[in-house]
C-alpha positions in Angstrom: 21.5 -6.6 8.6 24.0 -7.0 11.5 23.4 -9.0 14.5 23.3 -7.4 17.9 25.7 -8.7 20.5 25.3 -8.6 24.3 27.9 -5.9 24.4 25.9 -3.8 22.0 22.8 -4.2 24.3 24.8 -3.4 27.4 26.2 -0.2 25.8 22.6 1.1 25.1 21.4 4.0 27.4 18.1 5.7 28.0 16.9 8.8 29.8 13.5 9.7 31.2 11.4 12.3 29.2 10.3 15.4 31.1 6.8 15.5 32.6 3.9 16.4 30.2 3.4 19.8 31.7 7.1 20.6 30.9 6.6 19.6 27.3 3.5 21.6 26.7 3.5 25.4 26.2 0.6 27.7 25.5 1.7 28.5 21.9 2.3 24.7 21.1 -0.8 23.1 19.4 -0.9 19.7 17.9 -4.0 19.3 15.8 -4.7 16.3 13.5 -7.8 16.1 11.2 -8.5 12.5 10.2 -11.0 11.4 7.5 -11.6 7.7 6.7 -13.9 6.1 4.1 -14.8 2.5 3.3 -16.9 1.5 0.3 -18.0 -1.8 -1.3 -20.8 -2.9 -3.6 -21.8 -6.3 -4.6 -24.9 -7.4 -6.7 -26.3 -10.9 -7.1 -29.6 -10.3 -8.8 -31.8 -13.0 -10.5 -29.2 -15.8 -10.4 -29.5 -19.3 -9.1 -26.6 -20.9 -7.1 -24.1 -18.1 -7.6 -22.2 -15.8 -5.5 -21.3 -12.1 -5.6 -17.8 -10.9 -4.5 -16.9 -7.4 -3.6 -13.6 -5.8 -3.1 -13.6 -3.1 -0.3 -11.6 0.1 -0.9 -10.3 2.0 2.1 -8.9 5.5 2.2 -7.5 7.3 5.3 -6.2 10.8 5.1 -4.4 12.5 8.0 -3.5 16.2 8.0 -1.5 17.4 11.0 -0.3 20.9 11.8 
């Protein structure tokens, strides 16, 4: 990895994005379907001075068109 110098930072430029209404057209749709699920199960049945641990699994699916 190379270090940035003050000259590198001074050479950076930026420009403003157009307004939102300029970016949007009638035929341009951005749809995202998101599904998320969490599940975990732990059992501590008929025991004395014990503990039950559970590992939670998580899944997130995103489909964008």
